[in-house]
C-alpha positions as CSV (number, residue, x, y, z in Angstrom):
1,X,15.9,-82.9,50.1
2,X,19.7,-83.0,49.0
3,X,19.0,-79.9,46.9
4,X,17.3,-78.0,49.2
5,X,19.7,-79.1,51.6
6,X,22.7,-77.6,49.7
7,X,21.0,-74.8,48.6
8,X,20.3,-73.7,52.0
9,X,24.3,-74.1,52.8
10,X,25.4,-72.0,50.0
11,X,23.6,-69.6,51.0
12,X,24.7,-69.3,54.9
13,X,28.0,-69.8,53.2
14,X,27.2,-66.5,51.4
15,X,25.9,-65.0,54.3
16,X,28.9,-66.5,56.6
17,X,31.3,-64.5,53.9
18,X,29.8,-60.9,52.8
19,X,32.7,-59.7,51.4
20,X,34.2,-62.3,49.5
21,X,30.7,-64.1,48.6
22,X,30.0,-60.0,47.2
23,X,33.0,-59.2,45.3
24,X,32.7,-63.1,43.9
25,X,28.8,-62.9,42.6
26,X,30.2,-59.0,41.7
27,X,32.8,-60.9,39.3
28,X,30.2,-63.0,38.1
29,X,27.3,-61.2,37.8
30,X,29.5,-58.3,35.7
31,X,30.5,-61.0,33.7
32,X,27.0,-62.4,32.6
33,X,25.6,-58.5,32.7
34,X,28.1,-57.8,29.5
35,X,27.3,-60.5,27.7
36,X,23.4,-60.2,28.1
37,X,23.7,-56.3,28.3
38,X,25.6,-55.9,24.7
39,X,24.3,-59.3,23.3
40,X,21.0,-57.6,23.9
41,X,21.8,-54.2,23.2
42,X,23.8,-54.8,19.8
43,X,20.5,-57.3,19.0
44,X,17.8,-54.9,19.3
45,X,20.0,-52.1,17.5
46,X,20.4,-54.2,14.7
47,X,16.2,-55.0,14.8
48,X,15.8,-51.2,14.9
49,X,17.8,-50.9,11.9
50,X,16.4,-54.2,9.8
51,X,12.8,-52.5,10.7
52,X,13.3,-48.9,9.9
53,X,16.1,-49.1,7.2
54,X,14.3,-47.4,4.4
55,X,16.7,-45.5,3.4
56,X,16.1,-47.3,-0.3
57,X,12.9,-48.3,-1.9
58,X,12.1,-52.0,-2.5
59,X,14.0,-53.9,-4.7
60,X,16.5,-50.5,-5.6
61,X,19.7,-50.6,-5.2
62,X,22.8,-47.9,-5.6
63,X,25.5,-47.0,-7.4
64,X,28.4,-44.5,-6.4
65,X,32.3,-44.1,-6.3
66,X,32.9,-44.6,-2.9
67,X,32.0,-47.8,-0.1
68,X,29.3,-46.3,2.1
69,X,31.0,-47.6,5.1
70,X,35.4,-48.0,5.0
71,X,37.2,-49.6,7.8
72,X,40.9,-49.0,8.2
73,X,43.4,-47.0,6.8
74,X,41.5,-45.2,3.6
75,X,42.4,-47.0,0.2
76,X,44.6,-44.3,-2.4
77,X,43.3,-46.2,-5.3
78,X,39.5,-45.9,-4.2
79,X,39.7,-42.4,-3.6
80,X,41.7,-41.8,-7.2
81,X,38.8,-43.4,-8.8
82,X,36.6,-40.6,-11.4
83,X,33.5,-38.9,-10.8
84,X,30.4,-40.6,-11.2
85,X,29.0,-37.7,-13.7
86,X,25.8,-36.5,-15.3
87,X,26.9,-38.0,-18.6
88,X,27.7,-41.2,-17.6
89,X,24.2,-41.1,-15.8
90,X,22.5,-40.5,-18.5
91,X,24.1,-43.0,-20.6
92,X,23.3,-45.4,-17.6
93,X,19.4,-44.4,-18.3
94,X,19.3,-44.9,-21.7
95,X,21.1,-48.6,-21.6
96,X,19.6,-49.9,-18.4
97,X,17.7,-53.1,-18.6
98,X,15.5,-54.6,-16.4
99,X,15.0,-51.7,-14.9
100,X,11.8,-50.0,-13.2
101,X,12.7,-46.9,-12.4
102,X,16.2,-45.2,-12.8
103,X,17.2,-42.0,-10.7
104,X,20.5,-39.6,-10.2
105,X,21.0,-37.5,-7.5
106,X,23.8,-36.0,-5.0
107,X,24.1,-34.6,-1.6
108,X,25.1,-31.0,-0.9
109,X,25.8,-31.0,2.6
110,X,24.1,-29.9,5.5
111,X,23.1,-26.3,5.6
112,X,20.7,-23.5,7.4
113,X,17.4,-22.8,5.9
114,X,15.8,-19.4,6.4
115,X,12.2,-17.8,6.4
116,X,12.2,-14.5,7.9
117,X,13.0,-14.5,11.2
118,X,12.9,-17.8,11.4
119,X,16.0,-20.7,10.7
120,X,17.1,-24.0,11.0
121,X,19.8,-25.3,12.8
122,X,22.8,-25.6,9.7
123,X,22.1,-29.5,9.6
124,X,19.6,-30.0,7.3
125,X,20.2,-32.0,4.6
126,X,20.1,-30.6,1.1
127,X,19.7,-33.4,-1.5
128,X,19.2,-33.0,-5.2
129,X,17.1,-35.4,-7.0
130,X,15.1,-36.2,-10.0
131,X,11.3,-36.7,-10.0
132,X,12.1,-40.8,-9.9
133,X,14.2,-40.3,-6.7
134,X,11.3,-40.2,-4.9
135,X,10.4,-44.0,-5.7
136,X,13.6,-45.4,-5.4
137,X,14.6,-43.7,-1.9
138,X,11.4,-44.5,-0.7
139,X,10.0,-41.0,0.5
140,X,6.5,-40.0,0.4
141,X,4.6,-37.2,-0.1
142,X,2.2,-36.0,2.6
143,X,1.2,-33.0,1.5
144,X,1.9,-31.1,-2.0
145,X,3.9,-32.5,-5.1
146,X,7.1,-33.7,-6.3
147,X,8.8,-31.7,-8.6
148,X,8.7,-32.3,-12.3
149,X,10.7,-33.3,-15.1
150,X,10.1,-29.4,-16.6
151,X,11.4,-28.2,-13.7
152,X,14.2,-30.5,-13.5
153,X,15.0,-29.5,-17.2
154,X,14.7,-26.4,-16.4
155,X,16.6,-26.1,-13.0
156,X,13.8,-24.3,-11.0
157,X,14.1,-23.0,-7.4
158,X,11.7,-25.9,-6.2
159,X,12.0,-27.6,-3.1
160,X,10.1,-30.9,-1.4
161,X,11.4,-30.3,2.6
162,X,10.9,-33.2,5.5
163,X,8.8,-32.5,8.6
164,X,11.5,-31.3,10.6
165,X,11.9,-28.2,8.4
166,X,8.5,-28.1,8.8
167,X,8.2,-28.0,12.4
168,X,11.6,-25.3,12.6
169,X,10.0,-23.2,9.7
170,X,6.1,-23.2,9.6
171,X,4.9,-24.3,13.1
172,X,1.6,-23.1,13.0
173,X,0.7,-22.7,9.0
174,X,0.8,-24.3,5.4
175,X,4.4,-24.4,3.7
176,X,2.6,-25.0,0.9
177,X,3.5,-22.2,-1.8
178,X,5.7,-20.8,0.7
179,X,9.7,-19.5,0.3
180,X,12.6,-20.5,2.1
181,X,16.0,-19.6,1.9
182,X,19.0,-21.8,1.1
183,X,22.4,-19.6,1.5
184,X,20.6,-16.9,0.0
185,X,18.4,-18.3,-2.2
186,X,14.9,-18.2,-2.8
187,X,13.6,-21.8,-2.8
188,X,9.2,-22.3,-3.5
189,X,8.0,-24.9,-1.2
190,X,6.1,-27.0,-3.2
191,X,5.8,-30.4,-1.5
192,X,6.2,-32.0,2.3
193,X,7.8,-35.2,3.0
194,X,6.3,-37.9,5.7
195,X,8.4,-38.2,8.7
196,X,11.0,-41.6,8.2
197,X,12.1,-40.9,11.6
198,X,15.5,-41.2,13.2
199,X,18.9,-43.4,12.7
200,X,22.1,-43.9,14.3
201,X,21.2,-40.6,16.5
202,X,20.7,-38.7,13.3
203,X,17.3,-37.6,11.9
204,X,15.7,-38.6,8.7
205,X,13.8,-35.9,8.2
206,X,16.2,-33.1,8.6
207,X,16.3,-32.8,4.7
208,X,15.1,-30.7,1.9
209,X,14.3,-32.1,-1.9
210,X,15.4,-30.1,-4.8
211,X,16.0,-30.4,-8.0
212,X,19.0,-32.0,-9.2
213,X,19.8,-30.2,-11.7
214,X,18.8,-26.8,-9.7
215,X,21.7,-28.3,-7.2
216,X,24.6,-28.7,-9.4
217,X,24.0,-25.0,-10.4
218,X,23.8,-23.8,-7.0
219,X,26.4,-26.2,-5.0
220,X,29.0,-26.9,-8.2
221,X,28.7,-29.9,-10.4
222,X,32.1,-31.3,-10.0
223,X,30.9,-33.9,-7.8
224,X,30.4,-37.5,-8.1
225,X,26.6,-38.6,-8.6
226,X,24.9,-41.2,-7.2
227,X,22.6,-44.0,-9.5
228,X,19.5,-45.7,-7.7
229,X,18.2,-48.0,-9.8
230,X,14.6,-49.6,-9.1
231,X,13.8,-53.0,-10.7
232,X,10.9,-54.5,-12.1
233,X,10.7,-57.6,-9.2
234,X,12.6,-59.5,-7.4
235,X,13.2,-61.8,-9.6
236,X,15.1,-60.1,-12.1
237,X,16.9,-57.6,-8.9
238,X,19.4,-60.1,-8.9
239,X,20.5,-60.5,-13.1
240,X,19.8,-56.4,-13.2
241,X,23.0,-55.7,-10.3
242,X,25.3,-57.6,-12.8
243,X,23.7,-56.4,-15.8
244,X,24.3,-52.7,-14.2
245,X,27.8,-53.7,-12.9
246,X,29.2,-54.8,-16.8
247,X,26.8,-51.8,-18.1
248,X,29.0,-49.4,-15.3
249,X,32.2,-50.9,-16.5
250,X,31.5,-50.0,-20.2
251,X,30.4,-46.8,-19.4
252,X,33.1,-45.7,-17.6
253,X,36.0,-47.6,-19.3
254,X,37.1,-50.1,-17.1
255,X,40.2,-52.5,-18.4
256,X,38.7,-56.1,-18.1
257,X,41.4,-57.1,-15.4
258,X,41.3,-54.1,-13.3
259,X,38.5,-54.1,-10.3
260,X,35.0,-52.0,-10.3
261,X,35.4,-48.3,-9.9
262,X,32.4,-47.8,-8.2
263,X,30.2,-49.8,-6.0
264,X,26.9,-51.5,-5.1
265,X,25.0,-51.7,-2.6
266,X,21.0,-52.3,-1.3
267,X,19.3,-52.1,1.8
268,X,20.7,-55.8,2.6
269,X,24.2,-54.9,2.4
270,X,24.1,-51.8,4.0
271,X,22.6,-54.7,7.1
272,X,25.2,-57.1,6.3
273,X,27.8,-54.5,6.7
274,X,26.5,-53.2,10.1
275,X,25.9,-56.9,11.5
276,X,29.4,-57.8,10.2
277,X,30.6,-55.2,12.2
278,X,28.4,-56.1,15.6
279,X,29.5,-59.6,15.3
280,X,33.1,-58.3,15.8
281,X,32.0,-56.4,18.8
282,X,30.2,-59.1,20.3
283,X,32.5,-61.6,19.8
284,X,35.3,-59.6,21.5
285,X,32.4,-58.4,24.4
286,X,31.7,-62.4,24.6
287,X,36.1,-63.0,24.7
288,X,36.1,-60.5,27.5
289,X,33.2,-62.0,29.5
290,X,34.3,-65.3,29.9
291,X,37.7,-63.7,31.4
292,X,35.8,-62.3,33.8
293,X,33.8,-65.6,34.6
294,X,37.1,-67.3,34.9
295,X,38.2,-65.0,37.3
296,X,34.9,-65.6,39.3
297,X,35.0,-69.2,39.2
298,X,38.7,-68.8,41.1
299,X,36.9,-66.6,43.6
300,X,34.1,-69.3,43.9
301,X,36.8,-71.6,44.9
302,X,38.6,-69.1,47.2
303,X,35.2,-69.4,48.9
304,X,34.9,-73.3,48.7
305,X,38.1,-74.0,50.0
306,X,37.2,-71.7,52.8
307,X,33.8,-73.4,53.7
308,X,35.2,-76.8,53.5
309,X,37.9,-75.8,55.5
310,X,35.0,-74.2,58.1
311,X,33.2,-77.0,57.9
312,X,35.9,-79.5,58.0
313,X,34.4,-81.1,62.0
314,X,30.6,-80.9,60.0
315,X,32.7,-83.0,57.2
316,X,33.9,-85.4,59.6
317,X,30.5,-86.0,61.1
318,X,28.3,-86.1,58.4
319,X,31.2,-89.4,56.9
320,X,31.3,-90.8,60.7
321,X,27.0,-91.2,60.1
322,X,27.5,-93.0,57.2
323,X,27.8,-90.4,53.7
324,X,30.3,-91.3,51.4
325,X,32.5,-89.6,49.3
326,X,29.8,-89.2,46.6
327,X,27.8,-87.6,48.9
328,X,30.4,-85.1,49.8
329,X,31.6,-84.3,46.4
330,X,27.6,-83.9,45.1
331,X,27.4,-81.7,48.2
332,X,30.2,-79.6,46.8
333,X,29.7,-79.2,44.0
334,X,26.0,-78.5,44.4
335,X,26.7,-75.7,46.2
336,X,29.5,-74.5,44.0
337,X,27.2,-74.4,40.7
338,X,24.1,-72.7,43.1
339,X,26.5,-69.7,44.2
340,X,27.9,-69.2,40.4
341,X,24.3,-69.4,39.4
342,X,23.0,-67.2,41.6
343,X,25.3,-64.7,40.2
344,X,24.5,-65.6,36.7
345,X,20.9,-64.8,37.5
346,X,21.9,-61.3,38.7
347,X,23.7,-60.3,35.4
348,X,20.7,-61.6,33.2
349,X,18.5,-59.8,35.4
350,X,21.0,-57.0,35.2
351,X,22.1,-57.3,31.1
352,X,18.3,-57.8,30.2
353,X,17.3,-54.5,32.0
354,X,20.4,-52.5,30.1
355,X,18.7,-54.3,26.6
356,X,15.7,-52.9,26.9
357,X,16.5,-49.2,28.4
358,X,18.4,-49.3,25.2
359,X,14.9,-50.7,23.3
360,X,13.1,-47.8,25.2
361,X,15.7,-45.3,23.7
362,X,15.3,-46.8,20.0
363,X,11.3,-46.9,20.2
364,X,11.3,-50.4,19.2
365,X,9.7,-53.1,21.2
366,X,10.9,-54.4,24.2
367,X,13.2,-57.7,24.5
368,X,11.9,-59.9,27.2
369,X,14.2,-62.9,28.5
370,X,11.9,-65.5,27.0
371,X,12.3,-64.3,23.3
372,X,12.6,-67.0,21.3
373,X,12.2,-65.0,18.1
374,X,14.6,-62.1,17.6
375,X,18.0,-63.3,17.4
376,X,20.7,-61.4,19.0
377,X,23.9,-63.4,18.3
378,X,24.4,-65.6,14.8
379,X,27.4,-67.4,15.4
380,X,28.2,-70.9,12.8
381,X,25.6,-73.4,13.8
382,X,23.8,-71.3,16.3
383,X,21.5,-68.6,15.9
384,X,20.9,-67.1,19.8
385,X,17.9,-65.8,21.0
386,X,17.3,-64.0,24.5
387,X,16.0,-67.1,25.9
388,X,19.2,-68.6,24.5
389,X,21.3,-66.5,25.8
390,X,20.1,-67.0,29.0
391,X,20.0,-70.2,28.9
392,X,23.5,-70.1,27.3
393,X,25.2,-68.2,30.7
394,X,23.2,-70.2,33.6
395,X,24.9,-73.3,31.4
396,X,28.2,-71.8,31.2
397,X,27.5,-70.6,35.4
398,X,26.9,-74.0,36.0
399,X,30.4,-75.4,34.0
400,X,32.3,-72.6,35.8
401,X,30.5,-74.0,39.1
402,X,31.7,-77.5,38.4
403,X,35.1,-76.3,37.5
404,X,35.9,-74.7,40.1
405,X,34.6,-76.6,42.4
406,X,35.4,-79.9,41.6
407,X,39.2,-79.2,43.7
408,X,37.5,-78.4,47.0
409,X,34.6,-80.7,47.0
410,X,37.0,-83.3,45.8
411,X,39.4,-81.9,49.0
412,X,36.0,-82.0,51.5
413,X,35.6,-85.6,49.9
414,X,38.7,-86.9,50.9
415,X,38.8,-85.9,54.3
416,X,39.6,-88.5,57.0
417,X,36.4,-88.6,59.2
418,X,39.2,-89.0,62.4
419,X,41.2,-86.4,61.7
420,X,38.2,-83.7,60.3
421,X,36.5,-85.1,64.3
422,X,39.9,-83.8,65.8
423,X,39.8,-80.6,63.8
424,X,39.2,-77.4,65.8
């Protein structure tokens, strides 16, 4: 009964000071909304990356000249690294152990592809591959075939195209055997790829694969190549990376006391880099939201002080008929907590809606508020799911209610009943 009465009184307080209450509830709601909304959105994005990131095949790593993602100002030492040449790649292929498949590749930028009067946007990634690159890059054929080692050796003008290219140039016909032009050079379509979908606002189906040697001849050979390695098994994966690192240092004649002049990355390292970046964002949002909640807490204290003043005579009557300091203190603390939790619930609902809007946009399963399996924030000794984050938000709102409700509650509990009854 005490809790029900306190809840009713809290609602009456909100209704009695609509503008002040709305601004305070808004402050709490925005703080919680920021935490839940941003954490959920980043959690959705993280899950989308982890589930759809298939740039490389299983048990595969890649060696290249530069980092995949680089934060901060450019590192001039890295900019001056030597290219990984075709000769480096060939020597690596000959000497590498623990490998099931090894391929060299190079990306020649984004181009426009033409078929008669039809043309794509100038955003089609032209990629030079070896036949083994289809395995290491997890490219799966839809129709046709991949190019052969002979076509690689003789730099034939053949290509395997992605779904977006097909939709633009061959919407109502089979592209196999047809000719397309890339920067004025004719290529014969010999295969099509299964769709891989979008990632980071881009589209992995905007692609045309050509033999690596053909691309080097057409677009220039003065460039650094990537080396992709698929290991024999997961058990040899780590050993293969260490061996590849040592072998590359030997091939590139890196002094024993110098850093590597190349990088090795995999799906796992890309996911880790993304998680490290989002972790910084999450902590920043968490800090800003906590400041917003503290500011809202001051608003709660203000409302509760006004409530104590307005209900001074009521407090005097309660004390006169037997209410103790503890009863009054509990009543006002409960009201303060309920007040903050109402704002918290509104923020949770809004944040969950935002997270699910992102889910719909990303095309991944919705994040339910009671989900206990999906991680949206990992901090030392704590792995928070949507349910855990929501519970933490409610607990923190309760803490805010108690922290900023203590003084008004203490002031109410210590009112002199005689003076309170005389208050007008």
